[in-house]
C-alpha positions, -999 to +999 in steps of 0.1 A: -246+504-088-222+492-116-201+524-113-199+521-075-189+484-078-163+492-105-148+519-084-146+496-054-130+468-075-103+492-086-094+503-051-067+480-036-061+499-004-087+479+016-107+447+014-135+463-008-162+437-004-166+448+033-180+481+021-209+463+003-242+456+018-256+421+018-281+431-008-254+444-031-232+414-026-262+391-033-269+409-066-233+407-077-229+371-067-260+359-086-250+379-117-213+381-121-186+358-107-158+377-124-169+409-108-171+393-073-137+379-079-124+414-088-140+428-057-122+403-035-089+416-049-078+386-068-049+391-092-047+356-108-024+341-082-025+330-046-012+357-023-018+347+013-009+369+042+003+359+077-033+356+090-045+331+063-015+312+049-019+285+076-055+279+067-051+248+046-057+211+051-061+180+031-093+161+040-091+124+039-112+113+068-142+125+089-117+136+116-099+158+090-132+173+079-141+181+116-106+197+120-111+218+089-146+230+099-134+239+134-103+257+120-125+278+097-150+285+124-123+296+148-110+320+121-144+334+113-151+340+150-117+357+153-127+380+124-098+367+102-122+352+076-153+366+060-179+339+050-190+344+014-215+316+010-219+281-003-215+266-038-233+240-058-248+211-038-234+225-006-253+238+024-250+269+046-219+268+069-242+276+099-258+241+096-225+222+103-202+248+118-202+229+151-183+201+133-213+177+132-241+167+108-228+179+075-244+168+042-231+147+013-213+178-002-194+204+018-188+234-005-182+267+012-163+299+004-145+324+026-121+353+021-093+367+043-103+400+058-067+412+056-056+404+021-087+392+003-074+357-003-102+333-013-105+301+007-125+271-003-137+243+020-148+214+000-154+177+006-174+149-009-186+128+020-211+104+004-185+082-013-157+093+010-135+107-016-123+135+007-115+171-002-095+200+010-094+234+027-073+255+004-066+289-010-080+294-045-074+320-072-109+326-083-145+316-078-156+291-104-193+288-096-223+308-084-221+313-046-253+313-026-254+336+005-269+326+037-271+342+071-240+330+089-227+360+108-191+369+102 
């Protein structure tokens, strides 16, 4: 599998992670964050395309969080974003994708299907310190995959 993954990581003509099965992506995610980052086409800088550059929002209130969740959900349903999974202390996006009943930590990762740009939805709601929906350069933590259909 390593040769296959390396070959996909070196092919920049298409969004390579879409060619991987859920089983392969799970194995990669649980073993190698740099490899998953390479598969998503990251080059060390933010390079948004027209379909994802507007997907960003500062979260300072519960209404902002609802707006961010619904913005992401709309883009996932429109097939602009691919759901990658949730990070530490987060929960599956499917549990709160309706904009209600989120947990103390919102920590979910997405990727643009056009350009591979990574997008991070994060918020700390317990103390109310807010968060953001923003483009990121690389994954910095292990990502858990759940069954949210994208």
